[in-house]
C-alpha positions as CSV (number, residue, x, y, z in Angstrom):
1,M,61.8,-8.1,55.5
2,I,62.4,-10.9,52.9
3,V,65.9,-11.4,54.2
4,L,64.5,-11.6,57.8
5,L,62.0,-14.2,56.7
6,G,64.9,-16.2,55.3
7,I,66.7,-15.9,58.6
8,A,63.6,-17.0,60.4
9,F,63.3,-20.1,58.1
10,L,67.0,-21.0,58.8
11,A,66.4,-20.4,62.5
12,G,63.6,-23.0,62.4
13,V,65.8,-25.5,60.6
14,I,68.6,-25.0,63.2
15,T,66.1,-25.5,66.0
16,A,64.9,-28.7,64.5
17,V,68.4,-30.3,64.6
18,S,69.4,-28.8,68.0
19,P,69.8,-31.0,71.2
20,C,66.5,-30.0,72.7
21,V,64.5,-31.5,69.8
22,L,65.8,-35.0,70.7
23,P,62.7,-36.1,72.8
24,V,60.4,-35.0,70.0
25,L,62.3,-36.8,67.2
26,P,61.5,-40.4,68.3
27,I,57.8,-39.4,68.4
28,V,58.0,-38.0,64.8
29,L,59.8,-41.1,63.6
30,A,57.4,-43.5,65.4
31,G,54.3,-41.6,64.5
32,G,55.3,-41.4,60.8
33,A,56.1,-45.0,60.6
34,S,52.8,-46.2,61.9
35,G,50.5,-45.3,59.0
36,S,50.2,-44.6,55.3
37,R,52.8,-42.6,53.3
38,R,50.7,-39.4,53.8
39,R,50.8,-39.7,57.6
40,P,54.2,-37.9,58.0
41,Y,52.8,-34.9,56.1
42,A,49.8,-34.8,58.4
43,I,52.0,-35.0,61.5
44,V,54.3,-32.2,60.4
45,A,51.3,-30.0,59.2
46,G,49.7,-30.4,62.6
47,L,53.0,-29.6,64.4
48,A,53.8,-26.5,62.3
49,L,50.3,-25.1,62.6
50,S,49.8,-25.7,66.3
51,F,53.3,-24.5,67.2
52,A,52.8,-21.2,65.3
53,L,49.3,-20.6,66.8
54,F,50.4,-21.6,70.3
55,T,53.4,-19.3,70.1
56,L,51.3,-16.4,68.9
57,F,48.1,-16.7,71.0
58,A,48.5,-19.3,73.9
59,T,50.0,-16.9,76.5
60,W,47.3,-14.3,75.9
61,V,44.4,-16.8,75.9
62,L,45.5,-18.6,79.0
63,D,46.1,-15.3,80.8
64,E,42.6,-14.1,79.9
65,L,41.1,-17.3,81.2
66,G,43.2,-17.3,84.3
67,L,44.7,-20.8,83.5
68,P,48.2,-21.9,84.2
69,K,50.7,-21.3,81.4
70,D,51.9,-24.9,81.3
71,L,48.3,-26.2,80.7
72,L,48.8,-26.7,76.9
73,R,52.1,-28.5,77.4
74,N,50.4,-30.8,79.9
75,V,47.5,-31.4,77.5
76,G,50.0,-32.2,74.8
77,I,51.8,-34.7,76.9
78,A,48.5,-36.4,77.8
79,L,47.6,-36.6,74.1
80,L,51.0,-38.2,73.4
81,F,50.3,-40.9,76.0
82,L,46.8,-41.4,74.6
83,L,48.2,-41.8,71.1
84,A,50.9,-44.2,72.3
85,A,48.1,-46.3,73.9
86,T,46.2,-46.4,70.6
87,L,49.3,-48.1,69.0
88,L,49.5,-50.6,71.9
89,V,45.8,-51.3,72.0
90,P,44.3,-51.5,68.4
91,R,40.7,-51.4,69.6
92,L,41.4,-48.1,71.4
93,G,43.0,-46.8,68.3
94,L,39.9,-47.4,66.3
95,L,37.8,-45.8,68.9
96,V,40.0,-42.6,69.1
97,E,40.6,-42.3,65.4
98,R,36.9,-42.9,64.3
99,P,35.9,-39.2,64.8
100,L,39.0,-38.2,62.7
101,S,38.3,-40.6,59.8
102,R,36.8,-37.9,57.7
103,L,40.2,-36.3,57.4
104,G,41.5,-39.4,55.6
105,R,40.3,-41.7,52.9
106,G,39.9,-44.8,55.0
107,P,38.2,-45.7,58.3
108,S,41.4,-45.6,60.3
109,G,41.5,-41.8,60.3
110,D,45.2,-42.0,59.2
111,L,45.5,-38.4,58.3
112,G,43.4,-37.2,61.2
113,G,45.3,-39.3,63.7
114,G,48.6,-38.0,62.3
115,F,47.4,-34.4,62.4
116,L,46.3,-34.9,66.0
117,L,49.8,-36.2,66.9
118,G,51.3,-33.2,65.2
119,V,49.1,-30.8,67.2
120,A,50.1,-32.6,70.5
121,L,53.8,-32.2,69.5
122,G,53.3,-28.5,68.8
123,A,52.0,-28.1,72.3
124,V,55.1,-29.7,73.9
125,F,57.7,-28.6,71.4
126,V,59.7,-26.0,73.3
127,P,62.7,-25.2,71.1
128,C,66.1,-23.7,72.0
129,G,64.8,-20.5,70.4
130,G,67.1,-17.6,69.9
131,P,66.4,-14.0,68.9
132,V,63.8,-14.8,66.3
133,L,61.6,-16.8,68.7
134,A,62.3,-14.2,71.4
135,A,61.0,-11.4,69.2
136,I,57.8,-13.4,68.3
137,T,57.0,-14.4,71.9
138,A,57.8,-11.1,73.4
139,N,55.2,-9.4,71.1
140,A,52.7,-12.2,71.3
141,A,52.6,-12.2,75.1
142,Q,50.8,-8.8,74.9
143,L,49.2,-9.2,71.4
144,E,51.4,-6.3,70.3
145,F,52.2,-7.7,66.8
146,G,51.4,-7.1,63.2
147,W,51.7,-9.1,60.0
148,R,55.5,-9.2,60.3
149,T,55.4,-11.1,63.7
150,V,52.8,-13.5,62.3
151,A,54.8,-14.1,59.2
152,L,58.0,-14.7,61.3
153,A,56.1,-17.2,63.5
154,F,54.8,-19.3,60.5
155,V,58.0,-19.2,58.5
156,Y,60.0,-20.2,61.6
157,S,57.5,-23.1,62.1
158,I,57.8,-24.1,58.5
159,G,61.6,-24.2,58.8
160,A,61.4,-26.6,61.7
161,A,58.7,-28.6,60.0
162,V,60.7,-29.2,56.8
163,V,63.4,-31.0,58.9
164,M,60.8,-32.9,60.9
165,L,59.2,-34.1,57.6
166,A,62.5,-35.3,56.3
167,F,63.0,-37.4,59.5
168,A,59.4,-38.7,59.5
169,A,59.3,-39.6,55.8
170,G,62.9,-41.0,55.8
171,G,62.1,-43.2,58.9
172,Q,59.0,-44.5,57.3
173,R,60.8,-45.5,54.1
174,A,63.5,-47.2,56.0
175,L,61.0,-49.3,58.0
176,D,59.0,-50.1,54.8
177,R,62.0,-51.7,53.4
178,S,62.5,-53.9,56.4
179,K,61.1,-57.4,55.9
180,A,60.9,-57.9,59.7
181,F,58.8,-54.8,60.1
182,R,56.3,-56.0,57.4
183,T,56.2,-59.5,58.8
184,H,55.6,-58.5,62.4
185,A,53.5,-55.3,61.7
186,R,51.4,-55.7,64.8
187,E,54.3,-56.1,67.2
188,A,56.2,-53.3,65.4
189,R,53.2,-51.0,65.9
190,A,53.2,-51.8,69.6
191,A,56.9,-51.2,69.8
192,L,56.4,-47.7,68.2
193,G,53.7,-47.0,70.8
194,V,56.3,-47.8,73.5
195,V,58.7,-45.4,71.8
196,I,56.2,-42.6,71.9
197,A,55.3,-43.3,75.5
198,L,58.9,-43.3,76.6
199,A,59.6,-40.1,74.7
200,A,56.5,-38.4,76.3
201,L,57.8,-39.6,79.7
202,A,61.2,-38.0,79.0
203,I,59.5,-34.7,78.2
204,T,57.4,-35.0,81.4
205,F,60.5,-35.2,83.5
206,D,62.5,-32.6,81.6
207,L,65.0,-35.1,80.4
208,D,65.4,-33.0,77.2
209,R,67.1,-30.4,79.3
210,K,69.5,-32.9,80.7
211,A,70.3,-34.3,77.2
212,Q,71.0,-30.8,76.0
213,T,73.4,-30.3,78.9
214,A,75.3,-33.5,78.0
215,L,75.5,-32.8,74.3
216,G,76.2,-29.1,74.5
217,N,75.0,-26.6,72.0
218,Y,76.4,-28.0,68.8
219,T,74.2,-25.7,66.7
220,G,75.5,-22.6,68.4
221,W,77.9,-21.6,65.7
222,F,75.2,-21.7,63.0
223,Q,72.8,-19.7,65.2
224,R,75.3,-17.0,66.0
225,H,75.9,-16.5,62.2
226,T,72.2,-16.4,61.2
227,E,69.6,-15.2,63.6
228,A,72.1,-13.9,66.2
229,S,74.1,-11.9,63.7
230,A,74.3,-8.1,64.0
231,Y,72.1,-7.6,61.0
232,A,69.4,-10.0,62.3
233,R,69.4,-8.5,65.8
234,G,68.9,-5.0,64.2
235,Q,66.0,-6.2,62.1
236,L,64.4,-8.1,65.0
237,A,64.7,-5.0,67.2
238,A,62.6,-3.2,64.6
239,V,60.0,-6.0,64.7
240,N,60.1,-6.1,68.5
241,G,59.5,-2.3,68.8
242,S,61.2,0.1,71.1
243,H,62.4,-0.5,74.6
244,P,59.7,-2.3,76.7
245,L,59.5,0.4,79.3
246,R,56.7,2.3,77.7
247,K,54.4,3.6,80.5
248,R,50.9,2.1,80.3
249,A,49.3,3.8,83.2
250,D,49.8,5.5,86.5
251,V,48.6,3.4,89.4
252,A,46.3,5.1,91.9
253,G,47.9,5.4,95.3
254,S,51.3,4.4,94.0
255,N,54.4,6.3,93.1
256,L,55.4,3.6,90.6
257,P,54.0,3.7,87.0
258,D,52.8,0.5,85.3
259,Y,54.8,-0.5,82.2
260,G,52.7,-3.5,81.4
261,P,53.2,-7.3,81.6
262,A,56.7,-8.5,82.1
263,H,58.3,-10.6,79.4
264,P,58.8,-14.3,80.0
265,F,62.2,-16.0,80.5
266,L,63.1,-17.1,77.0
267,A,65.7,-19.5,75.6
268,I,67.2,-20.2,79.1
269,S,69.7,-23.0,78.8
270,H,70.1,-23.8,82.5
271,W,68.9,-22.7,85.9
272,L,70.9,-22.6,89.1
273,N,69.9,-22.2,92.7
274,T,66.4,-23.5,92.2
275,P,65.0,-26.8,93.6
276,G,66.5,-29.4,91.3
277,D,67.7,-26.6,89.0
278,R,64.2,-26.6,87.6
279,P,63.1,-23.6,85.6
280,L,61.1,-20.7,86.9
281,T,58.4,-18.7,85.0
282,I,57.0,-15.3,85.3
283,E,53.6,-16.8,85.4
284,G,54.6,-19.2,88.2
285,L,55.9,-16.3,90.2
286,R,52.6,-14.5,90.3
287,G,51.9,-13.3,93.8
288,K,55.5,-12.6,94.4
289,V,57.5,-9.4,93.8
290,V,60.3,-10.3,91.3
291,L,63.5,-8.4,90.7
292,V,65.1,-9.5,87.4
293,D,68.8,-8.6,87.3
294,F,70.7,-8.8,84.1
295,W,74.4,-9.5,84.9
296,T,77.5,-11.5,84.0
297,Y,80.1,-12.7,86.4
298,S,83.2,-10.9,84.9
299,C,81.5,-7.5,84.8
300,I,82.8,-5.3,87.7
301,N,79.7,-3.1,87.6
302,C,77.6,-6.2,88.1
303,I,79.9,-7.5,90.9
304,R,79.6,-4.2,92.7
305,T,75.7,-4.5,92.7
306,L,75.7,-8.1,94.2
307,P,76.1,-7.1,97.9
308,Y,72.9,-4.9,97.6
309,L,71.0,-7.7,95.8
310,E,72.0,-10.3,98.3
311,S,71.1,-8.0,101.2
312,W,67.6,-7.4,99.8
313,Y,67.2,-11.1,99.2
314,R,68.1,-12.0,102.8
315,R,65.9,-9.1,104.1
316,Y,62.7,-9.5,102.1
317,A,62.6,-13.1,100.7
318,K,60.2,-14.2,103.5
319,D,57.9,-11.3,102.7
320,G,57.6,-12.3,99.0
321,L,60.6,-11.0,97.2
322,V,62.2,-13.2,94.5
323,I,65.4,-12.2,92.7
324,V,66.3,-13.8,89.4
325,G,69.8,-13.2,88.1
326,V,69.6,-13.5,84.3
327,H,73.2,-14.3,83.4
328,T,73.7,-13.0,79.9
329,P,77.4,-13.6,78.8
330,E,79.6,-10.9,77.3
331,F,82.6,-13.2,76.5
332,A,82.8,-16.8,75.1
333,F,84.0,-18.4,78.4
334,E,80.9,-17.0,80.2
335,H,78.7,-19.4,78.3
336,V,80.2,-22.4,80.1
337,L,77.9,-23.7,82.8
338,S,80.7,-24.9,85.1
339,N,82.3,-21.4,85.0
340,V,79.0,-19.7,85.9
341,R,78.3,-22.1,88.7
342,S,81.7,-21.9,90.3
343,N,82.0,-18.1,90.0
344,A,78.4,-17.5,91.3
345,R,79.3,-19.7,94.3
346,A,82.5,-17.7,94.8
347,L,80.7,-14.4,94.6
348,G,78.1,-15.6,97.2
349,V,75.1,-15.5,94.8
350,R,72.3,-17.6,96.4
351,Y,69.2,-16.5,94.6
352,P,68.0,-18.2,91.3
353,I,70.2,-17.7,88.2
354,A,69.0,-18.2,84.6
355,L,71.7,-18.8,82.0
356,D,70.6,-16.6,79.0
357,N,73.4,-17.8,76.7
358,E,71.5,-17.1,73.4
359,Y,70.3,-13.7,74.6
360,G,66.7,-14.8,74.3
361,T,65.5,-13.0,77.5
362,W,67.9,-10.1,77.0
363,D,66.3,-9.5,73.6
364,A,62.8,-10.0,74.9
365,Y,63.4,-7.1,77.3
366,S,65.3,-5.1,74.6
367,N,67.9,-4.8,77.3
368,E,71.2,-3.0,76.6
369,Y,73.0,-2.8,79.9
370,W,75.0,-4.8,82.5
371,P,73.7,-4.6,85.2
372,A,70.0,-3.8,84.7
373,E,67.2,-4.3,87.1
374,Y,63.5,-4.8,86.3
375,L,61.1,-4.8,89.3
376,I,57.9,-6.8,88.7
377,D,54.8,-6.6,90.9
378,R,52.6,-9.4,92.2
379,R,50.4,-9.2,89.1
380,G,53.4,-9.8,86.8
381,H,53.7,-6.1,85.6
382,I,57.0,-4.2,85.3
383,R,56.8,-1.2,87.8
384,H,60.4,0.0,88.1
385,A,63.7,-0.3,86.3
386,H,67.2,0.9,86.8
387,F,70.2,0.6,84.5
388,G,73.8,0.5,85.8
389,E,75.0,1.0,89.3
390,G,73.7,3.3,92.0
391,E,70.3,4.6,93.3
392,Y,70.0,1.6,95.6
393,D,67.8,3.5,98.0
394,Q,65.3,4.2,95.3
395,T,65.2,0.5,94.2
396,E,64.7,-0.6,97.8
397,A,61.9,1.9,98.3
398,A,60.2,0.5,95.2
399,I,60.7,-3.1,96.5
400,R,59.1,-2.1,99.8
401,E,56.2,-0.4,98.1
402,L,55.4,-3.4,96.0
403,L,55.8,-5.8,99.0
404,A,53.5,-3.7,101.3
405,E,50.1,-5.2,101.7
406,P,47.3,-4.5,104.3
407,G,48.3,-6.2,107.5
408,T,51.9,-6.8,106.4
409,K,54.7,-5.5,108.6
410,L,58.0,-5.2,106.7
411,P,61.3,-5.1,108.5
412,G,63.1,-1.7,108.5
413,A,64.8,-0.5,105.4
414,L,68.5,-1.3,105.0
415,D,71.0,1.5,105.6
416,L,73.6,0.5,102.9
417,A,76.2,3.0,101.7
418,D,76.2,3.6,98.0
419,R,79.8,2.8,97.0
420,T,79.3,3.5,93.3
421,P,82.4,5.3,91.9
422,T,81.8,8.9,91.0
423,G,83.7,11.4,89.0
424,Y,85.9,10.7,85.9
425,L,87.6,7.4,85.6
426,T,89.4,5.7,82.7
427,P,86.6,4.2,80.6
428,E,86.2,0.4,80.2
429,S,88.8,-0.7,77.7
430,Y,88.5,-3.7,75.5
431,L,91.7,-5.4,74.1
432,G,90.4,-7.4,71.1
433,Y,90.1,-5.6,67.8
434,G,86.3,-5.9,67.8
435,R,85.9,-3.1,70.3
436,L,89.5,-1.7,70.6
437,Q,89.5,2.0,71.5
438,R,92.2,4.5,72.6
439,Y,94.8,2.3,71.1
440,A,98.2,4.1,70.5
441,G,100.5,1.2,69.4
442,S,101.8,-0.2,66.2
443,P,99.4,-1.5,63.5
444,V,97.1,-4.4,64.5
445,H,97.4,-7.7,62.7
446,E,94.1,-9.6,63.1
447,D,93.8,-13.2,64.2
448,R,97.5,-14.2,63.9
449,F,100.6,-13.8,66.0
450,A,102.7,-10.7,65.2
451,G,105.2,-8.5,66.9
452,Y,104.3,-5.1,68.5
453,E,106.4,-2.2,69.7
454,L,105.4,-0.1,72.7
455,P,105.3,3.7,72.0
456,H,107.6,6.1,74.0
457,R,104.5,8.0,75.4
458,L,100.9,7.3,76.1
459,G,98.1,9.9,76.5
460,Q,95.5,9.7,79.2
461,S,93.6,6.3,79.0
462,E,95.5,5.2,76.0
463,L,96.9,1.6,75.7
464,A,99.3,-0.3,73.5
465,Y,100.7,-3.9,73.0
466,G,104.4,-4.9,73.2
467,G,106.1,-8.2,72.2
468,R,104.2,-10.9,70.4
469,W,100.4,-11.1,70.5
470,K,97.6,-12.8,68.6
471,V,94.9,-10.2,68.5
472,E,91.4,-11.7,68.2
473,S,88.0,-10.1,68.0
474,E,87.2,-10.2,71.8
475,R,90.6,-11.0,73.3
476,I,94.4,-11.0,72.9
477,V,96.5,-14.1,73.4
478,A,100.1,-13.7,74.7
479,G,103.1,-14.9,72.9
480,P,106.8,-14.5,73.9
481,A,107.7,-11.2,75.7
482,A,104.1,-10.1,75.6
483,K,103.3,-6.8,77.3
484,V,100.5,-4.3,77.6
485,R,100.8,-0.7,78.8
486,L,97.9,1.6,79.9
487,R,97.8,5.1,81.3
488,F,95.0,5.0,83.9
489,H,93.1,7.4,86.1
490,A,91.3,5.3,88.8
491,R,91.6,3.9,92.3
492,K,91.3,0.2,91.2
493,V,92.3,-1.5,87.9
494,H,90.6,-4.8,87.0
495,L,91.3,-7.0,84.0
496,V,89.4,-10.0,82.6
497,L,91.9,-12.8,82.1
498,G,91.8,-16.4,80.9
499,G,93.9,-19.4,80.4
500,R,96.7,-20.3,82.8
501,G,99.9,-18.5,83.6
502,R,101.3,-15.3,85.3
503,V,101.0,-11.6,84.8
504,Q,103.6,-9.3,86.4
505,V,102.2,-5.9,87.3
506,L,104.2,-2.7,87.4
507,V,102.9,0.8,88.1
508,D,105.2,3.7,87.0
509,G,108.0,1.2,86.5
510,K,107.8,-0.2,90.1
511,P,106.8,-3.9,90.7
512,E,103.3,-4.1,92.1
513,G,103.0,-7.9,92.3
514,V,102.2,-11.0,90.3
515,V,98.8,-12.3,89.4
516,R,98.4,-16.0,88.9
517,V,95.8,-16.8,86.3
518,T,94.0,-20.1,87.0
519,D,90.6,-19.6,85.4
520,D,88.6,-17.2,83.2
521,R,87.4,-14.3,85.3
522,L,88.0,-10.8,86.5
523,Y,91.2,-10.1,88.4
524,T,92.2,-7.0,90.4
525,L,95.6,-5.7,89.4
526,V,95.9,-2.4,91.2
527,E,94.2,-1.0,94.3
528,R,94.9,2.5,95.8
529,P,93.4,4.4,98.7
530,R,92.3,7.2,96.4
531,I,92.0,7.9,92.7
532,T,95.3,8.4,91.1
533,D,97.1,8.6,87.7
534,G,99.5,5.9,86.8
535,L,101.3,4.1,84.0
536,L,100.4,0.4,84.2
537,E,102.6,-2.2,82.5
538,L,101.7,-5.9,82.4
539,R,104.1,-8.7,81.4
540,F,102.5,-12.0,80.4
541,T,103.6,-15.6,80.2
542,P,102.7,-17.2,76.9
543,G,99.2,-18.5,76.5
544,V,97.5,-16.0,78.9
545,Q,94.4,-14.3,77.4
546,A,93.3,-10.8,78.2
547,Y,89.8,-9.4,77.4
548,A,89.0,-6.0,78.9
549,F,90.0,-3.5,81.6
550,T,87.5,-2.0,84.0
551,F,88.1,0.6,86.7
552,G,86.8,1.7,90.1
């Protein structure tokens, strides 16, 4: 647990320097510079305490009171505007800070005003949280946490607060040394009020999200090697408990059990197919039946489910069905917004898509599968789940049951054939050394170009490299005379490819065609009328990248 607390502290530090903190940073700098030397400490103390408490208890309290989940954020923004006004209008500042003067040594309420500013920031500070924040929030939403969750929340907050304190104190010292600042203190105070007001305005209009898009996730590498590491994910899974689908109760008159409240959408970097690409929330979708589908655009199993999802969306959207495709990437190129946008458009996905690049929502649901569907009723409770392909008739029946209300006449059920492949097929086969299986070639040289020799024979579902390859953790990069052979048992053979170039396809030594690789996605190499055995050979132009085979 001590190591996990250290990871939580580092996660807070990383959050405090990530792109989404930019709108908060000017407020911290301006607020710290507008008072005594102790004011930055008061601001950061208020921020750390309020953020930890809001993270742990706000969702539950607001739910119990029947209040909207963005209430605290809106109150926080209103407080920021009020505090900006106190800097612009000194008399108003004295009036507002007088009740807080007991927290400071002077009549100005310097510490009290700073603490109030920190509390307001804690209410609006929505970090780019990864697995640590996901574990905390997922448990806190249902008050299913013990001392470890509370400790993680406060240590995470302290990590972020330490960085904020450095900014606030550093900014104050810099301004103190400025002769112009000391000479024109009143005008400078007003200018700082304008800075806070403009920053609050930016938060109001979600400009932080646009700034993050422009700058990219420059802290991603550090996050992946701390809180998103394999060790951290394992420890957080223990904190987060077992899979969320623990039956809470049977619902009278229903065939569907109640698995409790659905988890929120966490650490979503972008939204697509919503008005203005604005975010959706589980709370904001109350009154709707919501189907949450975890998918990624290069996954053939996910692609095969899309026609069913789109059919349900067209059929039942007017009756209250909302589908949210949570796009959780498997490969590095699937993190790229433009790739997701263009491939979703090409695949005909019209319902809302949430980009879960940091696995925040995936971890909150303790999900393990692509695809996975979670069906949420109008009260916001999970009532049905399915992992993988198939059983579409059962999922549609569950949708219809949850949509049915007295006086509601639903359209007839769809008659969609289940085209999920059955019987034995060659298993999914990754080509990078991180998940390489059934490999029958010469020894692998990791992360550098090396020569490989193809074996004379391959067993069923075995593969091998030939020519020169750079074998990386999740992909292989072709060099001169690069080849791959695979003995398959399937009707269709697909391969995730990247870069630009050509791949010549041969089956049992006979030319099958040439695939032109133009972007990073799934390509179909072989298609037969029925399942067959074959020896596949692929010949690559240099620079083409190959990730994983899938079969149908």
